[in-house]
Every structure is written in C-alpha cells, then in structure tokens.
C-alpha positions as CSV (number, residue, x, y, z in Angstrom):
1,X,13.6,19.6,16.5
2,X,10.8,19.3,19.0
3,X,9.2,15.9,19.5
4,X,5.4,15.7,19.7
5,X,3.9,14.4,22.9
6,X,1.3,12.0,21.6
7,X,1.8,8.7,20.0
8,X,-0.5,9.7,17.1
9,X,1.5,12.9,16.4
10,X,4.8,11.0,16.7
11,X,3.5,8.4,14.1
12,X,2.4,11.1,11.7
13,X,5.9,12.8,12.1
14,X,7.7,9.5,11.5
15,X,5.7,8.8,8.3
16,X,6.4,12.4,7.1
17,X,10.1,11.8,7.7
18,X,10.0,8.5,5.9
19,X,8.3,10.1,2.9
20,X,10.8,13.0,2.9
21,X,13.8,10.5,3.0
22,X,12.3,8.4,0.2
23,X,11.9,11.5,-1.9
24,X,15.7,12.1,-1.8
25,X,16.0,8.8,-3.6
26,X,13.3,9.4,-6.1
27,X,10.8,7.2,-4.3
28,X,7.5,7.6,-2.6
29,X,5.5,5.7,0.0
30,X,4.2,3.5,-2.9
31,X,7.7,2.0,-3.0
32,X,7.5,0.8,0.6
33,X,7.1,-3.0,0.7
34,X,7.6,-3.7,4.4
35,X,7.5,-1.7,7.6
36,X,8.3,-2.6,11.2
37,X,6.8,-0.3,13.8
38,X,8.4,-0.3,17.3
39,X,6.1,1.1,20.1
40,X,6.4,1.4,23.8
41,X,2.6,0.8,24.4
42,X,1.0,-1.8,22.1
43,X,-2.6,-1.1,23.3
44,X,-2.4,2.6,22.6
45,X,-0.5,2.0,19.3
46,X,-3.0,-0.5,17.9
47,X,-5.7,2.0,17.3
48,X,-3.4,4.9,16.4
49,X,-1.3,2.9,13.9
50,X,-4.3,2.0,11.7
51,X,-5.3,5.6,11.1
52,X,-1.7,6.8,10.7
53,X,-1.0,4.0,8.2
54,X,-4.1,4.7,6.2
55,X,-3.1,8.4,6.0
56,X,0.5,7.6,5.0
57,X,0.0,5.0,2.3
58,X,-2.3,4.8,-0.7
59,X,-4.9,2.0,0.0
60,X,-3.8,-0.1,-3.0
61,X,-0.1,-0.2,-1.8
62,X,-0.3,-1.0,1.9
63,X,3.0,-2.7,2.8
64,X,3.5,-5.8,4.9
65,X,3.6,-4.6,8.5
66,X,4.8,-5.9,11.8
67,X,4.3,-4.1,15.2
68,X,6.6,-4.8,18.1
69,X,6.3,-3.6,21.7
70,X,9.6,-2.6,23.2
71,X,10.5,-1.5,26.7
72,X,12.1,1.8,25.5
73,X,13.4,3.5,22.4
74,X,16.6,5.6,21.9
75,X,15.2,8.7,23.7
76,X,12.9,8.7,26.7
77,X,10.3,10.8,25.0
78,X,9.9,8.5,22.0
79,X,6.9,6.4,21.8
80,X,7.3,5.0,18.2
81,X,10.0,4.2,15.7
82,X,9.2,3.1,12.2
83,X,11.6,1.2,9.9
84,X,10.7,0.7,6.3
85,X,12.1,-1.3,3.3
86,X,11.4,0.2,-0.1
87,X,11.9,-1.3,-3.5
88,X,13.3,0.9,-6.2
89,X,13.4,0.1,-9.9
90,X,16.8,1.3,-11.1
C-alpha cells in the first residue's frame, strides 16, 4: 500500500481504515467514543484534523478527542496515527 504524502490525506486514509475495521465488527464511526490522534507536527495537524474529523464523524456523535505531538511514528513517512475506542452493544 502506498502512503499519501500530505497530513490531510494520511488523516483521511486513517479514518477510512478505522471505519473499515469497525465494519468488520458490525460497528460504525457512531460507535467511537474516544480517539487519540498522534501527529508529528501539531501546528499543521490542528487545522487539518478539524476538517478530517468533521468528514469522518456524524456531527451528533463526535467522540472525545486528544491530540498528541510525537517526535516520530513507526515509519518515517507517517505524519499521523489515530487510535480509537468504540463501544459495542452486544
């Protein structure tokens, strides 16, 4: 898989991957109750994350959110990593 170059595109891809993973468990982005977004550039991420978050989540179900700036992520080309916690009614 090819990794997008821009932070905005990486965020969009990360949210698509989260939605796809949740679907495997019968869940949607509506089930996400918390997210932690790890970024390598807080200033660039602040503006990009708001738009990406609005696009990924329905407005009535925005999860609690924390953004953390880190020196580096697992691969040198990564600019963002998103961890979510979802609640399932089973």
